[in-house]
C-alpha positions as CSV (number, residue, x, y, z in Angstrom):
1,M,-8.6,-27.8,-6.1
2,I,-10.5,-25.5,-8.4
3,I,-14.2,-24.8,-7.6
4,H,-16.5,-24.4,-10.5
5,L,-19.9,-23.1,-9.8
6,D,-22.8,-24.3,-11.9
7,S,-22.5,-22.1,-15.1
8,N,-25.5,-23.6,-16.8
9,K,-27.2,-20.6,-18.4
10,S,-30.3,-22.5,-19.3
11,Q,-31.6,-22.9,-15.8
12,K,-31.2,-20.6,-12.8
13,F,-32.2,-21.1,-9.2
14,N,-35.6,-19.5,-8.3
15,Y,-34.6,-18.2,-4.9
16,F,-38.1,-16.8,-4.2
17,K,-39.6,-20.3,-4.1
18,G,-36.8,-22.0,-2.1
19,N,-37.6,-24.1,1.0
20,Y,-35.2,-22.5,3.4
21,D,-36.5,-24.3,6.5
22,K,-35.7,-27.7,4.9
23,M,-32.3,-26.3,3.7
24,R,-31.5,-25.1,7.2
25,D,-32.4,-28.5,8.6
26,T,-30.3,-30.3,6.0
27,L,-27.3,-28.2,6.6
28,N,-27.5,-28.5,10.4
29,L,-24.5,-30.8,10.5
30,N,-21.7,-31.2,12.9
31,W,-19.3,-29.2,10.8
32,T,-16.4,-29.4,13.3
33,E,-16.4,-33.2,13.1
34,L,-17.0,-33.2,9.3
35,L,-14.1,-30.8,8.6
36,D,-11.7,-31.8,11.3
37,G,-8.2,-32.6,10.1
38,K,-8.7,-31.4,6.6
39,C,-6.8,-28.8,4.7
40,T,-8.5,-25.6,3.7
41,E,-9.1,-26.6,0.1
42,D,-10.7,-29.9,1.1
43,M,-12.8,-28.0,3.7
44,I,-14.1,-25.6,1.0
45,G,-14.7,-28.6,-1.4
46,I,-16.7,-30.5,1.2
47,F,-18.7,-27.3,2.2
48,M,-19.4,-26.5,-1.5
49,D,-20.5,-30.1,-2.3
50,K,-22.9,-30.1,0.7
51,L,-24.2,-26.6,-0.2
52,T,-24.8,-27.3,-3.9
53,D,-26.5,-30.7,-3.1
54,T,-28.8,-29.0,-0.6
55,M,-29.5,-26.1,-3.0
56,N,-30.4,-28.5,-5.8
57,E,-32.7,-30.3,-3.4
58,C,-34.4,-27.4,-1.8
59,I,-34.4,-24.6,-4.4
60,P,-36.3,-25.1,-7.6
61,K,-34.8,-24.0,-10.9
62,S,-36.6,-21.7,-13.2
63,K,-37.2,-22.5,-16.8
64,P,-35.4,-20.5,-19.3
65,N,-37.3,-17.5,-20.6
66,S,-38.0,-18.0,-24.3
67,K,-38.7,-14.3,-24.9
68,K,-35.7,-12.2,-25.6
69,K,-35.5,-9.0,-23.5
70,G,-35.8,-5.8,-25.4
71,K,-37.5,-7.5,-28.4
72,T,-40.5,-5.4,-29.4
73,P,-43.3,-6.3,-31.8
74,L,-42.6,-3.1,-33.7
75,S,-40.8,-2.8,-37.0
76,S,-37.3,-1.3,-37.1
77,E,-38.7,1.7,-38.9
78,A,-41.3,2.3,-36.1
79,V,-38.6,1.9,-33.4
80,R,-36.4,4.4,-35.3
81,C,-39.2,6.9,-35.4
82,I,-40.0,6.5,-31.7
83,K,-36.3,7.0,-30.8
84,R,-36.1,10.1,-33.1
85,K,-39.2,11.6,-31.4
86,Q,-37.7,10.9,-27.9
87,R,-34.4,12.4,-29.0
88,L,-36.1,15.5,-30.3
89,W,-38.0,15.9,-27.0
90,T,-34.7,15.5,-25.0
91,R,-33.1,18.2,-27.2
92,Y,-36.1,20.5,-26.6
93,L,-35.9,20.0,-22.8
94,E,-32.2,20.8,-22.9
95,T,-32.6,24.0,-24.9
96,R,-36.2,25.1,-24.4
97,D,-36.1,26.3,-28.0
98,S,-39.4,26.7,-29.8
99,T,-38.0,25.3,-33.1
100,R,-37.0,22.2,-31.3
101,Y,-40.5,21.9,-29.9
102,R,-41.9,22.3,-33.4
103,D,-39.6,19.5,-34.7
104,H,-40.9,17.3,-31.9
105,C,-44.5,18.1,-32.8
106,R,-43.9,17.3,-36.4
107,A,-42.3,13.9,-35.5
108,K,-45.1,13.1,-33.1
109,N,-47.8,14.1,-35.7
110,S,-46.2,12.1,-38.5
111,E,-46.1,9.0,-36.3
112,K,-49.8,9.4,-35.6
113,A,-50.5,10.0,-39.3
114,E,-48.8,6.8,-40.3
115,V,-50.7,4.7,-37.7
116,L,-54.0,6.3,-38.7
117,A,-53.3,5.7,-42.4
118,E,-52.5,2.1,-41.8
119,F,-55.7,1.7,-39.7
120,F,-58.0,3.4,-42.2
121,S,-56.5,1.5,-45.1
122,S,-57.3,-1.8,-43.3
123,V,-60.8,-0.6,-42.4
124,F,-61.7,0.7,-45.9
125,T,-60.5,-2.3,-47.9
126,L,-63.2,-4.4,-49.4
127,E,-63.3,-8.0,-48.5
128,S,-64.7,-10.0,-51.4
129,D,-64.8,-13.6,-52.5
130,N,-63.9,-12.3,-56.0
131,P,-60.1,-12.3,-56.2
132,V,-60.2,-9.3,-58.6
133,D,-62.0,-7.1,-56.1
134,S,-60.2,-8.4,-52.9
135,G,-57.5,-5.7,-52.8
136,K,-59.8,-2.9,-53.9
137,R,-60.2,0.0,-51.5
138,Y,-63.7,1.1,-50.5
139,C,-63.0,4.5,-52.1
140,D,-62.2,3.0,-55.5
141,C,-65.9,2.1,-55.9
142,F,-66.7,5.8,-56.4
143,S,-65.3,8.2,-59.0
144,S,-63.1,10.9,-57.6
145,D,-65.5,13.6,-58.8
146,E,-68.3,12.2,-56.5
147,L,-66.1,12.2,-53.4
148,F,-63.8,15.2,-53.3
149,N,-61.8,17.7,-55.3
150,S,-58.0,17.2,-54.8
151,K,-57.5,21.0,-54.8
152,E,-60.0,21.4,-52.0
153,V,-58.3,18.6,-50.0
154,N,-54.9,20.2,-50.5
155,K,-56.2,23.5,-49.3
156,I,-57.7,22.0,-46.2
157,L,-54.5,20.0,-45.4
158,I,-52.3,23.1,-45.8
159,H,-54.7,25.0,-43.5
160,L,-54.5,22.1,-40.9
161,N,-50.7,22.2,-41.1
162,H,-50.7,25.9,-40.2
163,Q,-53.1,25.3,-37.4
164,A,-50.9,22.5,-36.0
165,Q,-47.8,24.8,-36.2
166,M,-49.8,27.6,-34.5
167,M,-50.7,25.2,-31.6
168,C,-47.1,24.2,-31.2
169,T,-45.9,27.8,-31.0
170,Q,-48.8,28.9,-28.7
171,K,-47.4,26.7,-25.9
172,F,-44.8,29.4,-25.2
């Protein structure tokens, strides 16, 4: 006799919600009388039948989880960047090398910059009933001379980059 346990992957027993008092009362049988004169395989079969019937009666089954484990709402590019940042941090902890820490800072800051860029592009996009203006950014309404000079912006950004590097190296 071959015993097959319930291999149905769609539903599993929810043991936390089982009614074990009822199960104990249901299985409180005269096992000696029930199994007397039977061979070992028949005894196991009878026991397993009684046990599975009682489990099906006293322990509710859980519904299958429709969400896949490990599935994140992030894009594969975002997951790759996060893993790279974590790997750089691990390398820094292993070596305690300042260049490894700077690499980690760059990865962390570029991740923040991408998130902020996406946020600001969504905030500063005009919403218009006119289909011609609907994709227009708020900044496109002004001429570039009114807003800023590209050389000045580059100068500020370069200065900021040096400040960030200085902050990364000052930790040591």
